[in-house]
Backbone as numpy.savetxt, mean C-alpha at the origin, in Angstrom:
# Nx Ny Nz CAx CAy CAz Cx Cy Cz
-35.67 -62.65 -13.06 -34.68 -62.14 -12.11 -33.91 -60.97 -12.69
-33.43 -61.13 -13.91 -32.67 -60.08 -14.59 -33.54 -58.85 -14.79
-34.82 -59.08 -15.12 -35.73 -57.96 -15.33 -35.92 -57.17 -14.04
-36.03 -57.87 -12.92 -36.19 -57.20 -11.62 -34.96 -56.37 -11.27
-33.78 -56.96 -11.54 -32.53 -56.22 -11.26 -32.46 -54.98 -12.14
-32.83 -55.14 -13.41 -32.80 -54.00 -14.34 -33.74 -52.89 -13.87
-34.95 -53.30 -13.46 -35.93 -52.30 -12.99 -35.43 -51.63 -11.72
-34.80 -52.40 -10.84 -34.29 -51.85 -9.58 -33.18 -50.82 -9.84
-32.24 -51.21 -10.71 -31.13 -50.30 -11.04 -31.65 -49.03 -11.70
-32.62 -49.21 -12.62 -33.19 -48.05 -13.31 -33.88 -47.11 -12.33
-34.57 -47.71 -11.35 -35.26 -46.90 -10.34 -34.26 -46.12 -9.49
-33.19 -46.82 -9.09 -32.16 -46.16 -8.27 -31.51 -45.02 -9.04
-31.19 -45.26 -10.31 -30.57 -44.21 -11.12 -31.51 -43.03 -11.30
-32.79 -43.35 -11.49 -33.77 -42.27 -11.65 -33.85 -41.43 -10.38
-33.84 -42.12 -9.22 -33.88 -41.38 -7.95 -32.63 -40.51 -7.78
-31.46 -41.06 -8.15 -30.22 -40.30 -8.04 -30.25 -39.07 -8.92
-30.69 -39.25 -10.16 -30.77 -38.11 -11.08 -31.78 -37.08 -10.59
-32.88 -37.59 -10.02 -33.91 -36.68 -9.52 -33.37 -35.84 -8.36
-32.74 -36.52 -7.39 -32.21 -35.80 -6.24 -31.03 -34.90 -6.64
-30.26 -35.35 -7.65 -29.17 -34.51 -8.13 -29.72 -33.22 -8.73
-30.82 -33.35 -9.45 -31.45 -32.15 -10.01 -31.99 -31.25 -8.92
-32.60 -31.87 -7.88 -33.10 -31.05 -6.78 -31.97 -30.33 -6.05
-30.87 -31.06 -5.85 -29.72 -30.44 -5.18 -29.16 -29.29 -6.01
-29.06 -29.51 -7.33 -28.56 -28.45 -8.22 -29.46 -27.23 -8.18
-30.77 -27.48 -8.19 -31.72 -26.37 -8.12 -31.59 -25.64 -6.78
-31.41 -26.42 -5.71 -31.27 -25.80 -4.39 -30.01 -24.95 -4.30
-28.89 -25.50 -4.81 -27.63 -24.75 -4.78 -27.71 -23.51 -5.65
-28.36 -23.64 -6.81 -28.51 -22.49 -7.69 -29.35 -21.41 -7.04
-30.43 -21.84 -6.37 -31.29 -20.88 -5.68 -30.53 -20.21 -4.54
-29.74 -21.01 -3.80 -28.97 -20.47 -2.70 -27.93 -19.48 -3.20
-27.28 -19.81 -4.32 -26.30 -18.92 -4.90 -26.94 -17.62 -5.37
-28.13 -17.74 -5.99 -28.84 -16.54 -6.43 -29.23 -15.66 -5.25
-29.62 -16.27 -4.16 -29.97 -15.50 -2.95 -28.76 -14.74 -2.42
-27.60 -15.39 -2.46 -26.39 -14.72 -2.02 -26.06 -13.52 -2.91
-26.19 -13.74 -4.21 -25.89 -12.65 -5.16 -26.83 -11.49 -4.93
-28.12 -11.79 -4.75 -29.11 -10.73 -4.53 -28.77 -9.94 -3.27
-28.38 -10.66 -2.21 -28.04 -9.99 -0.96 -26.78 -9.13 -1.12
-25.77 -9.67 -1.82 -24.53 -8.92 -2.03 -24.79 -7.68 -2.89
-25.65 -7.82 -3.90 -25.99 -6.68 -4.75 -26.72 -5.60 -3.94
-27.57 -6.03 -3.03 -28.30 -5.07 -2.19 -27.33 -4.30 -1.29
-26.38 -5.01 -0.69 -25.39 -4.33 0.15 -24.52 -3.41 -0.68
-24.11 -3.88 -1.87 -23.24 -3.06 -2.72 -23.93 -1.80 -3.22
-25.26 -1.85 -3.35 -25.99 -0.66 -3.78 -25.98 0.43 -2.71
-25.77 0.02 -1.46 -25.74 0.98 -0.36 -24.31 1.45 -0.06
-23.36 0.51 -0.12 -21.97 0.84 0.14 -21.10 0.08 -0.84
-20.18 0.80 -1.49 -19.31 0.15 -2.47 -18.44 -0.92 -1.82
-18.02 -0.65 -0.58 -17.24 -1.63 0.18 -18.15 -2.21 1.26
-18.46 -3.49 1.12 -19.38 -4.16 2.04 -18.66 -4.48 3.35
-19.21 -4.05 4.46 -18.61 -4.35 5.76 -19.07 -5.73 6.23
-18.10 -6.56 6.60 -18.41 -7.93 7.00 -17.89 -8.22 8.39
-18.66 -9.04 9.11 -18.18 -9.60 10.37 -17.95 -11.10 10.16
-17.74 -11.82 11.26 -17.46 -13.25 11.13 -18.58 -14.04 10.50
-19.82 -13.76 10.88 -20.96 -14.51 10.34 -21.14 -14.25 8.85
-21.09 -13.00 8.45 -21.24 -12.67 7.02 -20.11 -13.29 6.21
-18.89 -13.24 6.74 -17.75 -13.80 6.02 -17.93 -15.30 5.80
-18.32 -16.02 6.86 -18.47 -17.47 6.71 -19.61 -17.82 5.76
-20.68 -17.03 5.75 -21.84 -17.37 4.92 -21.67 -16.95 3.47
-21.13 -15.75 3.24 -21.11 -15.21 1.88 -19.76 -15.33 1.20
-18.72 -15.72 1.93 -17.40 -15.85 1.31 -16.87 -17.27 1.43
-16.87 -17.83 2.63 -16.28 -19.15 2.83 -17.19 -20.28 2.38
-18.48 -20.17 2.69 -19.39 -21.29 2.44 -19.80 -21.33 0.97
-19.72 -22.52 0.33 -20.25 -22.66 -1.03 -21.78 -22.78 -0.98
-22.48 -22.60 -2.11 -21.92 -22.23 -3.42 -21.74 -20.72 -3.54
-20.86 -20.32 -4.45 -20.62 -18.91 -4.68 -20.10 -18.75 -6.09
-20.80 -18.00 -6.91 -20.39 -17.79 -8.31 -19.87 -16.38 -8.54
-19.35 -15.76 -7.50 -18.78 -14.42 -7.60 -17.49 -14.37 -6.80
-16.60 -13.47 -7.20 -15.35 -13.26 -6.48 -15.52 -12.13 -5.47
-14.75 -12.20 -4.40 -14.80 -11.16 -3.37 -13.37 -10.72 -3.07
-13.13 -9.43 -3.17 -11.85 -8.83 -2.80 -12.04 -8.17 -1.44
-11.31 -8.65 -0.44 -11.52 -8.20 0.94 -10.26 -7.50 1.45
-10.48 -6.37 2.09 -9.41 -5.69 2.81 -9.57 -5.98 4.30
-8.58 -6.61 4.89 -8.56 -6.87 6.32 -7.81 -5.71 6.97
-8.47 -5.03 7.88 -7.95 -3.77 8.37 -8.21 -3.61 9.87
-7.75 -2.49 10.41 -7.97 -2.15 11.83 -8.14 -0.64 11.90
-9.38 -0.20 11.72 -9.66 1.23 11.58 -10.08 1.91 12.88
-10.28 1.15 13.94 -10.71 1.77 15.19 -9.62 2.69 15.73
-10.00 3.83 16.30 -9.00 4.81 16.77 -7.98 4.22 17.75
-8.42 3.30 18.61 -7.50 2.76 19.60 -6.39 1.93 18.98
-6.58 1.50 17.72 -5.55 0.71 17.04 -4.43 1.60 16.50
-4.73 2.87 16.29 -3.74 3.85 15.83 -3.01 3.36 14.58
-3.78 2.88 13.64 -3.20 2.37 12.39 -3.42 3.40 11.28
-2.47 4.32 11.16 -2.57 5.34 10.13 -2.52 4.77 8.73
-1.72 3.71 8.56 -1.63 3.07 7.25 -2.97 2.47 6.83
-3.71 1.94 7.82 -5.02 1.36 7.52 -5.97 2.41 6.96
-5.92 3.60 7.52 -6.81 4.67 7.03 -6.43 5.09 5.61
-5.13 5.18 5.34 -4.69 5.53 3.99 -5.08 4.45 2.99
-4.87 3.19 3.37 -5.23 2.09 2.47 -6.74 2.03 2.27
-7.51 2.34 3.31 -8.97 2.32 3.19 -9.45 3.38 2.20
-8.82 4.55 2.19 -9.20 5.58 1.23 -8.97 5.12 -0.19
-7.83 4.48 -0.44 -7.53 3.99 -1.79 -8.47 2.85 -2.18
-8.79 1.99 -1.22 -9.70 0.88 -1.48 -11.10 1.40 -1.80
-11.51 2.46 -1.11 -12.80 3.08 -1.39 -12.83 3.67 -2.80
-11.73 4.29 -3.21 -11.64 4.84 -4.57 -11.80 3.73 -5.60
-11.13 2.61 -5.38 -11.22 1.48 -6.31 -12.64 0.91 -6.35
-13.24 0.69 -5.17 -14.59 0.13 -5.11 -15.61 1.06 -5.74
-15.50 2.35 -5.50 -16.43 3.31 -6.10 -16.27 3.35 -7.62
-15.03 3.26 -8.08 -14.79 3.26 -9.53 -15.46 2.06 -10.19
-15.48 0.92 -9.49 -16.13 -0.27 -10.03 -17.64 -0.20 -9.87
-18.10 0.24 -8.71 -19.54 0.26 -8.44 -20.29 1.19 -9.39
-19.71 2.34 -9.71 -20.39 3.32 -10.55 -19.91 3.29 -12.00
-19.25 2.19 -12.36 -18.82 2.01 -13.75 -19.96 1.42 -14.57
-19.98 1.74 -15.85 -21.01 1.19 -16.73 -20.81 -0.31 -16.94
-19.61 -0.82 -16.64 -19.31 -2.24 -16.80 -19.57 -3.04 -15.53
-20.17 -2.42 -14.51 -20.38 -3.09 -13.23 -21.27 -4.32 -13.38
-20.82 -5.44 -12.82 -21.58 -6.69 -12.80 -21.48 -7.30 -11.41
-22.15 -8.44 -11.23 -22.07 -9.14 -9.95 -20.94 -10.17 -9.95
-19.97 -9.99 -10.82 -18.84 -10.92 -10.90 -17.84 -10.69 -9.77
-17.70 -9.44 -9.34 -16.73 -9.09 -8.29 -17.38 -8.15 -7.30
-17.14 -8.40 -6.01 -17.59 -7.51 -4.95 -16.39 -7.13 -4.09
-16.46 -5.96 -3.49 -15.41 -5.48 -2.59 -15.97 -5.42 -1.17
-15.18 -5.89 -0.23 -15.63 -5.94 1.17 -14.46 -5.66 2.08
-14.78 -5.41 3.35 -13.74 -5.18 4.36 -14.12 -5.90 5.64
-13.11 -6.36 6.34 -13.28 -6.99 7.65 -12.38 -6.26 8.63
-12.99 -5.59 9.61 -12.22 -4.87 10.62 -11.86 -5.83 11.75
-10.66 -5.65 12.30 -10.17 -6.55 13.34 -11.10 -6.57 14.55
-11.65 -5.41 14.91 -12.51 -5.33 16.09 -13.91 -5.87 15.83
-14.28 -6.06 14.57 -15.59 -6.61 14.24 -15.52 -8.06 13.78
-14.33 -8.51 13.41 -14.19 -9.88 12.91 -12.86 -10.49 13.30
-12.52 -10.39 14.58 -11.25 -10.97 15.04 -11.20 -12.47 14.81
-12.37 -13.12 14.83 -12.42 -14.56 14.59 -12.00 -14.89 13.15
-12.28 -13.98 12.21 -11.86 -14.19 10.82 -10.34 -14.09 10.72
-9.75 -13.13 11.42 -8.29 -13.01 11.45 -7.66 -14.29 11.98
-8.25 -14.85 13.05 -7.73 -16.08 13.62 -7.92 -17.26 12.67
-9.06 -17.27 11.99 -9.34 -18.35 11.05 -8.32 -18.41 9.92
-7.88 -17.22 9.47 -6.95 -17.13 8.34 -5.50 -17.00 8.79
-5.26 -17.11 10.11 -3.91 -16.97 10.67 -3.26 -15.65 10.23
-4.01 -14.59 10.35 -3.57 -13.28 9.89 -3.20 -12.43 11.10
-2.01 -11.84 11.06 -1.53 -11.05 12.20 -1.07 -9.66 11.81
-1.44 -9.18 10.65 -1.05 -7.83 10.24 -2.17 -7.20 9.42
-2.19 -5.90 9.43 -3.19 -5.15 8.66 -2.54 -3.84 8.20
-2.94 -3.32 7.05 -3.96 -3.87 6.16 -3.42 -5.01 5.29
-4.32 -5.90 4.91 -4.02 -7.02 4.02 -5.16 -7.18 3.03
-4.83 -7.42 1.77 -5.84 -7.60 0.73 -5.80 -9.04 0.23
-6.97 -9.67 0.23 -7.09 -11.05 -0.25 -8.20 -11.14 -1.30
-7.97 -12.00 -2.29 -8.99 -12.28 -3.30 -9.51 -13.70 -3.09
-10.81 -13.82 -2.96 -11.46 -15.12 -2.81 -12.16 -15.44 -4.13
-11.60 -16.36 -4.93 -12.17 -16.64 -6.25 -13.53 -17.30 -6.16
-14.26 -17.25 -7.26 -15.60 -17.84 -7.29 -15.56 -19.36 -7.17
-14.44 -19.97 -7.59 -14.30 -21.42 -7.51 -12.94 -21.74 -6.91
-12.92 -22.69 -6.01 -11.67 -23.12 -5.41 -11.22 -22.22 -4.27
-10.09 -22.58 -3.70 -9.55 -21.84 -2.56 -8.55 -20.79 -3.06
-8.34 -19.74 -2.27 -7.35 -18.72 -2.66 -5.95 -19.32 -2.78
-5.23 -18.87 -3.79 -3.85 -19.29 -3.98 -2.91 -18.22 -3.42
-1.64 -18.50 -3.55 -0.66 -17.54 -3.04 -0.75 -16.21 -3.77
-1.03 -16.26 -5.07 -1.13 -15.04 -5.86 -2.40 -14.26 -5.55
-3.33 -14.85 -4.78 -4.54 -14.13 -4.39 -4.32 -13.25 -3.16
-3.09 -13.26 -2.63 -2.72 -12.33 -1.57 -1.93 -11.18 -2.18
-2.42 -9.99 -1.99 -1.80 -8.82 -2.60 -0.48 -8.49 -1.91
0.57 -8.25 -2.69 1.90 -7.94 -2.16 1.95 -6.45 -1.82
1.42 -6.12 -0.67 1.29 -4.72 -0.28 2.64 -4.05 -0.13
3.59 -4.73 0.49 4.87 -4.12 0.76 5.65 -3.84 -0.52
5.38 -4.57 -1.57 6.10 -4.40 -2.83 5.39 -3.41 -3.75
4.07 -3.54 -3.84 3.32 -2.77 -4.84 2.65 -1.51 -4.28
2.57 -1.40 -2.95 1.88 -0.25 -2.37 0.38 -0.43 -2.47
-0.38 0.52 -1.89 -1.84 0.35 -1.87 -2.56 1.39 -2.72
-1.89 1.97 -3.69 -2.56 2.91 -4.59 -3.68 2.19 -5.34
-4.78 2.88 -5.58 -5.94 2.27 -6.23 -5.58 1.71 -7.61
-4.69 2.39 -8.31 -4.29 1.92 -9.64 -3.56 0.58 -9.57
-2.69 0.43 -8.56 -1.99 -0.84 -8.39 -2.95 -1.95 -7.99
-3.90 -1.63 -7.11 -4.90 -2.62 -6.72 -5.75 -3.04 -7.92
-6.08 -2.08 -8.79 -6.90 -2.38 -9.97 -6.16 -3.35 -10.90
-4.85 -3.18 -11.05 -4.08 -4.10 -11.90 -4.08 -5.50 -11.30
-3.95 -5.57 -9.99 -3.98 -6.89 -9.34 -5.34 -7.56 -9.49
-6.41 -6.81 -9.31 -7.76 -7.35 -9.47 -7.96 -7.83 -10.91
-7.44 -7.09 -11.87 -7.55 -7.50 -13.28 -6.81 -8.81 -13.52
-5.66 -8.98 -12.88 -4.90 -10.23 -13.03 -5.64 -11.42 -12.44
-6.35 -11.20 -11.35 -7.00 -12.30 -10.66 -8.40 -12.60 -11.18
-9.10 -11.61 -11.73 -10.51 -11.80 -12.09 -10.83 -11.48 -13.55
-9.88 -10.93 -14.29 -10.11 -10.48 -15.68 -11.10 -9.33 -15.75
-11.34 -8.66 -14.64 -12.23 -7.50 -14.61 -11.37 -6.24 -14.66
-11.55 -5.45 -15.70 -10.77 -4.22 -15.88 -11.53 -3.06 -15.21
-10.87 -2.40 -14.28 -11.48 -1.28 -13.56 -10.70 -0.01 -13.88
-11.39 0.96 -14.41 -10.78 2.27 -14.68 -10.95 3.14 -13.44
-9.84 3.42 -12.78 -9.89 4.17 -11.53 -10.22 5.63 -11.82
-11.25 6.11 -11.15 -11.68 7.51 -11.29 -11.59 8.16 -9.92
-10.73 9.14 -9.81 -10.54 9.83 -8.54 -11.32 11.13 -8.52
-11.78 11.54 -7.34 -12.42 12.86 -7.23 -11.39 13.94 -7.52
-11.80 15.06 -8.09 -10.83 16.11 -8.44 -10.10 16.64 -7.21
-8.79 16.84 -7.35 -7.96 17.36 -6.27 -7.23 18.60 -6.79
-7.60 19.75 -6.24 -7.03 21.01 -6.72 -5.86 21.48 -5.86
-5.46 20.69 -4.88 -4.38 21.12 -3.98 -3.07 21.28 -4.73
-2.76 20.31 -5.61 -1.51 20.37 -6.36 -1.41 21.60 -7.25
-2.40 21.82 -8.15 -2.34 23.01 -9.01 -2.33 24.32 -8.22
-3.10 24.39 -7.12 -3.11 25.61 -6.31 -1.75 25.87 -5.66
-1.12 24.80 -5.16 0.20 24.95 -4.54 1.23 25.38 -5.57
1.18 24.76 -6.76 2.11 25.15 -7.82 1.90 26.60 -8.24
0.63 26.99 -8.37 0.34 28.38 -8.73 0.83 29.35 -7.67
0.65 28.99 -6.40 1.12 29.85 -5.32 2.64 29.98 -5.34
3.33 28.85 -5.57 4.79 28.87 -5.62 5.28 29.75 -6.76
4.67 29.60 -7.94 5.06 30.42 -9.09 4.78 31.89 -8.82
3.66 32.17 -8.13 3.32 33.56 -7.82 4.35 34.16 -6.86
4.80 33.38 -5.87 5.81 33.86 -4.93 7.12 34.14 -5.65
7.53 33.18 -6.50 8.79 33.37 -7.24 8.68 34.59 -8.17
7.55 34.71 -8.86 7.36 35.86 -9.74 7.33 37.17 -8.97
6.71 37.16 -7.78 6.66 38.38 -6.97 8.04 38.80 -6.48
8.83 37.80 -6.04 10.19 38.12 -5.60 11.03 38.66 -6.74
10.89 38.03 -7.91 11.64 38.51 -9.08 11.23 39.92 -9.46
9.93 40.23 -9.32 9.45 41.58 -9.65 9.97 42.60 -8.65
9.95 42.25 -7.34 10.43 43.18 -6.33 11.92 43.47 -6.48
12.65 42.49 -6.96 14.09 42.67 -7.13 14.47 42.75 -8.61
13.56 43.31 -9.39 13.78 43.37 -10.83 14.98 44.23 -11.21
15.41 45.13 -10.32 16.56 45.98 -10.61 17.86 45.39 -10.08
17.73 44.26 -9.39 18.93 43.61 -8.86 18.73 42.10 -8.87
19.01 41.48 -10.00 18.78 40.04 -10.18 20.08 39.25 -10.13
21.04 39.79 -9.40 22.31 39.09 -9.31 22.18 37.74 -8.59
21.15 37.64 -7.73 20.98 36.38 -6.99 20.70 35.21 -7.93
20.18 35.52 -9.14 19.93 34.44 -10.10 21.22 33.83 -10.62
22.32 34.57 -10.49 23.61 34.08 -10.96 24.52 33.66 -9.81
23.91 33.54 -8.61 24.67 33.14 -7.45 24.93 31.63 -7.49
26.19 31.24 -7.45 26.54 29.82 -7.52 26.03 29.04 -6.31
26.02 29.66 -5.16 25.57 28.97 -3.95 24.07 28.63 -4.02
23.27 29.55 -4.59 21.84 29.31 -4.72 21.59 28.12 -5.63
22.27 28.10 -6.78 22.09 26.98 -7.72 22.65 25.68 -7.15
23.76 25.77 -6.43 24.34 24.56 -5.83 23.39 23.98 -4.78
22.81 24.86 -3.95 21.87 24.40 -2.93 20.62 23.78 -3.57
20.10 24.40 -4.62 18.91 23.87 -5.30 19.21 22.51 -5.93
20.37 22.39 -6.58 20.74 21.11 -7.19 20.94 20.04 -6.13
21.53 20.41 -5.00 21.76 19.45 -3.92 20.44 18.95 -3.35
19.47 19.84 -3.16 18.16 19.43 -2.66 17.49 18.46 -3.63
17.59 18.76 -4.93 16.99 17.88 -5.94 17.64 16.50 -5.91
18.97 16.46 -5.81 19.68 15.18 -5.79 19.30 14.38 -4.55
19.22 15.03 -3.40 18.86 14.32 -2.17 17.46 13.74 -2.25
16.53 14.50 -2.81 15.15 14.01 -2.94 15.08 12.80 -3.86
15.79 12.86 -4.99 15.74 11.77 -5.95 16.45 10.52 -5.43
17.61 10.69 -4.81 18.37 9.52 -4.34 17.75 8.86 -3.11
16.89 9.56 -2.42 16.25 8.96 -1.23 15.08 8.05 -1.60
14.60 8.13 -2.85 13.52 7.25 -3.28 12.17 7.91 -3.39
12.13 9.24 -3.43 10.86 9.94 -3.48 10.09 9.63 -4.76
10.80 9.46 -5.88 10.13 9.15 -7.14 9.49 7.76 -7.07
10.18 6.82 -6.41 9.62 5.47 -6.24 8.32 5.55 -5.45
8.29 6.37 -4.41 7.08 6.55 -3.61 5.95 7.12 -4.46
6.28 8.08 -5.31 5.27 8.71 -6.15 4.66 7.71 -7.12
5.48 6.79 -7.63 4.99 5.80 -8.60 4.23 4.68 -7.92
4.79 4.14 -6.83 4.22 2.95 -6.19 3.18 3.27 -5.12
3.26 4.45 -4.50 2.30 4.78 -3.45 2.38 3.87 -2.24
3.56 3.65 -1.64 3.66 2.75 -0.48 3.08 3.39 0.77
2.84 2.61 1.82 2.36 3.18 3.10 3.46 3.97 3.78
3.05 4.86 4.70 4.04 5.67 5.40 4.89 4.79 6.33
4.23 3.87 7.01 4.92 2.94 7.91 4.02 1.72 8.04
4.45 0.75 8.81 3.65 -0.47 9.01 3.52 -0.74 10.50
2.27 -0.94 10.93 2.01 -1.25 12.34 1.35 -2.60 12.45
1.93 -3.46 13.25 1.37 -4.78 13.50 0.21 -4.65 14.48
-1.05 -4.99 14.06 -2.20 -4.81 14.96 -2.16 -5.71 16.18
-1.41 -6.80 16.13 -1.36 -7.72 17.27 -0.40 -7.22 18.34
0.78 -6.77 17.91 1.80 -6.34 18.87 1.86 -4.82 19.02
1.32 -4.09 18.05 1.39 -2.64 18.09 2.73 -2.08 17.67
3.65 -2.93 17.24 4.98 -2.48 16.85 4.92 -1.79 15.49
5.57 -0.62 15.40 5.59 0.17 14.17 6.95 0.01 13.50
6.94 -0.30 12.21 8.18 -0.45 11.43 8.28 0.71 10.45
9.38 1.42 10.52 9.61 2.54 9.61 10.55 2.16 8.47
11.28 1.06 8.64 12.20 0.57 7.62 11.69 -0.76 7.11
11.48 -0.86 5.80 11.01 -2.11 5.22 12.13 -3.15 5.25
11.78 -4.40 5.56 12.77 -5.44 5.70 13.23 -6.06 4.40
12.71 -5.58 3.25 13.08 -6.15 1.96 13.75 -5.08 1.09
14.65 -5.53 0.24 15.31 -4.61 -0.69 14.42 -4.26 -1.88
13.25 -4.89 -1.98 12.36 -4.67 -3.11 11.29 -3.62 -2.82
11.29 -3.05 -1.62 10.24 -2.08 -1.27 10.75 -1.15 -0.18
9.99 -0.10 0.07 10.34 0.84 1.13 9.09 1.57 1.59
9.15 2.14 2.77 8.07 2.96 3.30 8.38 4.44 3.05
7.35 5.27 3.13 7.55 6.71 2.97 8.43 7.25 4.09
8.21 6.76 5.31 9.04 7.19 6.44 10.51 6.83 6.20
10.74 5.69 5.57 12.11 5.28 5.26 12.78 6.27 4.31
12.00 6.78 3.36 12.52 7.79 2.43 12.96 9.04 3.17
12.14 9.48 4.11 12.47 10.68 4.88 13.71 10.45 5.75
13.83 9.27 6.32 14.99 8.96 7.16 16.27 8.95 6.32
16.22 8.28 5.17 17.40 8.22 4.30 17.76 9.61 3.79
16.77 10.41 3.46 17.03 11.78 3.00 17.75 12.57 4.10
17.27 12.45 5.33 17.89 13.16 6.45 19.32 12.71 6.67
19.56 11.41 6.61 20.92 10.89 6.82 21.85 11.34 5.70
21.38 11.28 4.46 22.21 11.74 3.34 22.53 13.23 3.46
21.53 14.00 3.89 21.75 15.44 4.07 22.79 15.70 5.17
22.75 14.91 6.24 23.72 15.08 7.32 25.12 14.73 6.86
25.25 13.65 6.08 26.56 13.27 5.54 27.08 14.37 4.61
26.18 14.91 3.78 26.58 15.99 2.88 27.03 17.23 3.65
26.31 17.55 4.70 26.70 18.69 5.54 28.07 18.46 6.16
28.35 17.23 6.57 29.67 16.92 7.12 30.77 17.12 6.09
30.53 16.67 4.87 31.52 16.85 3.80 31.75 18.34 3.52
30.66 19.11 3.49 30.78 20.55 3.26 31.61 21.20 4.37
31.36 20.83 5.62 32.14 21.39 6.73 33.62 21.04 6.61
33.92 19.82 6.21 35.31 19.42 6.04 35.99 20.22 4.93
35.25 20.41 3.82 35.81 21.20 2.71 36.04 22.65 3.14
35.08 23.22 3.87 35.23 24.59 4.32 36.37 24.73 5.32
36.52 23.72 6.19 37.61 23.77 7.16 38.97 23.74 6.49
39.05 23.08 5.34 40.33 22.96 4.64 40.63 24.14 3.74
39.63 24.90 3.32 39.85 25.95 2.32 39.61 27.36 2.83
38.87 27.52 3.94 38.54 28.86 4.41 39.72 29.52 5.13
39.64 30.83 5.27 40.72 31.60 5.90 40.37 32.06 7.32
39.36 31.48 7.92 38.94 31.91 9.26 39.92 31.41 10.30
39.64 31.73 11.57 40.52 31.39 12.68 40.74 29.88 12.76
41.96 29.49 13.13 42.33 28.07 13.19 41.47 27.29 14.17
41.07 27.94 15.28 40.23 27.25 16.25 38.87 26.90 15.68
38.27 27.82 14.94 36.97 27.55 14.31 37.11 26.48 13.23
38.24 26.50 12.54 38.45 25.47 11.51 38.55 24.08 12.14
39.17 23.99 13.32 39.24 22.70 14.00 37.85 22.22 14.42
37.05 23.16 14.94 35.68 22.80 15.34 34.88 22.31 14.13
35.02 23.03 13.00 34.32 22.61 11.78 34.79 21.24 11.32
36.09 20.99 11.44 36.64 19.69 11.03 36.11 18.55 11.90
36.11 18.76 13.23 35.60 17.72 14.14 34.11 17.49 13.92
33.34 18.59 13.76 31.90 18.45 13.52 31.63 17.73 12.21
32.39 18.07 11.17 32.21 17.41 9.88 32.51 15.93 9.95
33.61 15.57 10.60 33.97 14.15 10.73 32.92 13.40 11.55
32.43 14.05 12.61 31.40 13.40 13.42 30.13 13.14 12.64
29.69 14.12 11.86 28.48 13.95 11.04 28.65 12.83 10.02
29.78 12.83 9.34 30.01 11.81 8.31 30.06 10.42 8.92
30.83 10.25 9.99 30.99 8.92 10.59 29.69 8.40 11.18
28.98 9.26 11.92 27.76 8.81 12.59 26.65 8.47 11.61
26.35 9.39 10.70 25.21 9.18 9.81 25.52 8.20 8.69
26.77 8.12 8.27 27.13 7.08 7.29 27.00 5.70 7.91
27.37 5.60 9.20 27.21 4.32 9.90 25.74 3.92 9.98
24.85 4.89 10.26 23.41 4.59 10.29 22.90 4.20 8.90
23.36 4.87 7.87 22.97 4.49 6.51 23.40 3.07 6.19
24.60 2.71 6.62 25.10 1.36 6.38 24.28 0.33 7.15
23.82 0.72 8.35 22.98 -0.19 9.14 21.65 -0.44 8.44
21.05 0.61 7.87 19.80 0.44 7.11 20.03 -0.47 5.91
21.15 -0.26 5.24 21.48 -1.09 4.08 21.61 -2.56 4.48
22.26 -2.82 5.61 22.42 -4.19 6.10 21.07 -4.81 6.47
20.15 -3.98 7.01 18.83 -4.49 7.39 18.00 -4.87 6.18
18.24 -4.21 5.05 17.43 -4.48 3.85 18.09 -5.54 2.96
19.41 -5.53 2.90 20.15 -6.52 2.11 20.78 -7.51 3.09
20.01 -8.53 3.41 20.43 -9.49 4.43 21.68 -10.24 3.95
22.62 -10.36 4.86 23.87 -11.06 4.53 24.98 -10.11 4.11
24.72 -8.79 4.03 25.77 -7.84 3.69 26.80 -7.86 4.82
28.06 -8.11 4.51 29.04 -8.41 5.58 29.68 -7.20 6.26
29.54 -6.00 5.70 30.30 -4.87 6.21 29.46 -3.97 7.12
30.14 -3.36 8.08 29.50 -2.41 8.97 30.53 -1.36 9.38
30.05 -0.27 9.99 30.94 0.82 10.40 30.38 1.43 11.68
31.13 1.32 12.75 30.75 1.83 14.08 29.61 1.04 14.70
28.55 0.76 13.92 27.37 0.06 14.46 27.19 -1.24 13.71
26.76 -2.28 14.41 26.55 -3.58 13.79 25.16 -3.67 13.22
């Protein structure tokens, strides 16, 4: 009796091990087929375009021994998502840098899902905004850190590369195509300045004009205080458009980030407040007619009160709970 039980148990264990080996071989073969297919697509396009079926088969369904970084976007013209096009360009730069790198492997792939081609994927992931970047690891489900903080870090390829390195340990050296617009513009500007200086070489008193230097310094201060340097470093989107509602946001709702449009708005408001202060100073010190001085005083006060109130409203929108307001709530 004991011998029969022993033989039975041994047979069952042998069958389990046999089928386990078959299953492992099947999963390994299936995984290899997926890798081969992904490599074939990547050889044609650095960013693999996916719809709902491809996403479920090559990203959601196991087994998968590779990571996938996906940009969820809305590039169709009717969506009017300018930010999506800008983010797509940076994502293409990142994917091309990885695809044509000597360190390229099948460990990481880059893909995109457009809202009009994979709306079911957006619904599956409860996603209602674009562009959005997600990392799907080779093992396990995506964590909170696998969602890229676009509003904080911007969508510059260099920032995306750092995030990919944090999530996958894959270091990508971003290589951009040469852009000669900057050097050409700088050369043109220097040529114009040099030409003007040459034409007025016998009368260079304008170089010692206090108003010219004051205006130049004021422009520099306004540009720096509005956040232009932050934009240059972080590369944030110009604005944000919700693909579901179509609503465009020009002011970021967090104090930790801003849009390019927000920089331009703040610069304009600061310039208007400065102009108001200048008018008030001129009204108090100039020797012109009293009626014109009154007009300058009223205009200056109006500019300061109106645009400072708008600046304070933006501040309240970004720093939630700020208790003070002026003219506008």
